[in-house]
C-alpha positions in Angstrom: 98.8 107.6 108.1 95.6 105.6 108.2 92.8 107.4 109.8 90.4 104.2 110.0 92.7 101.2 110.3 95.5 99.9 112.5 98.4 98.4 111.0 100.6 95.6 111.9 104.3 95.2 110.8 106.6 92.1 111.1 110.2 92.1 109.9 110.9 89.0 108.0 114.2 89.9 106.5 116.7 92.9 106.5 117.0 95.9 108.8 114.3 98.9 109.0 114.5 102.4 110.3 110.7 102.9 111.7 109.3 106.2 112.7 106.2 105.8 114.6 105.2 109.4 115.8 108.1 111.2 117.3 109.8 107.8 118.3 112.5 106.3 115.9 113.8 102.6 116.4 115.4 99.7 114.3 113.3 97.0 113.1 115.5 93.9 112.8 114.0 90.3 111.7 111.5 89.2 114.1 110.4 92.8 115.1 106.7 93.5 115.5 105.3 97.1 115.3 101.7 97.8 116.0 100.7 101.3 114.6 97.5 102.4 116.0 95.0 104.3 113.4 95.6 108.0 113.0 99.3 107.7 113.9 101.9 109.1 111.6 104.5 106.5 110.5 107.0 105.6 107.9 109.9 103.1 107.5 113.0 102.6 105.4 115.3 99.8 104.7 118.5 100.6 106.3 120.4 97.6 106.0 122.8 96.5 103.3 120.5 93.8 101.7 117.1 94.0 100.6 114.5 93.6 103.3 111.0 92.2 103.6 108.1 92.5 106.0 104.6 91.4 106.4 101.9 94.0 106.9 98.3 93.6 107.9 95.5 96.4 108.2 92.6 96.1 110.5 90.0 96.4 109.4 90.8 95.3 106.0 91.2 98.5 103.6 90.3 97.8 100.0 91.8 101.4 99.1 95.2 100.7 100.7 95.2 97.4 98.8 94.4 99.1 95.4 97.4 101.5 96.3 99.6 98.7 96.3 98.3 97.2 93.1 98.4 100.3 91.3 102.0 101.2 92.6 103.4 97.8 91.3 102.1 98.2 88.0 104.1 101.1 87.5 107.5 100.8 85.7 110.3 101.0 88.1 111.6 104.2 86.6 108.3 105.7 87.5 108.3 104.8 91.2 109.2 107.0 94.1 108.2 109.6 96.3 105.9 111.6 94.1 104.0 108.4 92.7 103.7 107.2 96.3 101.7 110.4 97.2 99.9 110.9 94.0 98.5 107.1 94.3 97.9 107.4 97.8 95.9 110.7 97.3 94.0 108.9 94.3 93.2 105.5 96.1 92.4 107.2 99.3 94.7 104.5 100.7 96.6 106.5 103.0 97.2 110.0 104.0 100.7 111.3 103.4 101.6 113.7 106.0 105.1 114.3 106.0 108.4 113.4 103.9 110.1 109.9 104.1 113.0 109.1 106.2 116.1 110.4 104.8 118.8 107.9 103.8 121.0 109.1 106.6 118.5 109.1 109.2 119.4 106.9 112.4 117.4 106.0 115.3 
């Protein structure tokens, strides 16, 4: 979650499963999700192909941007949940409050 920013996500390609608070729903291409600040959320590509979305933070968050810069710099074999949690904490870009969605989760 992001205590000081609202987040917007617009699905460009693929199919996402999104959890927003206690609600789960699918996000196919063209879906728009507004995530109010302080709301626990997560998402997972549940389609058979790679997926892409556009995201924005309001107001901007240099800390969250730094999180993504540092995560992208990691070799692929070092990426994953542990790296995500560690970098979120180190950059103060997000507060990780729960586990990721399980691969078999459904809406």
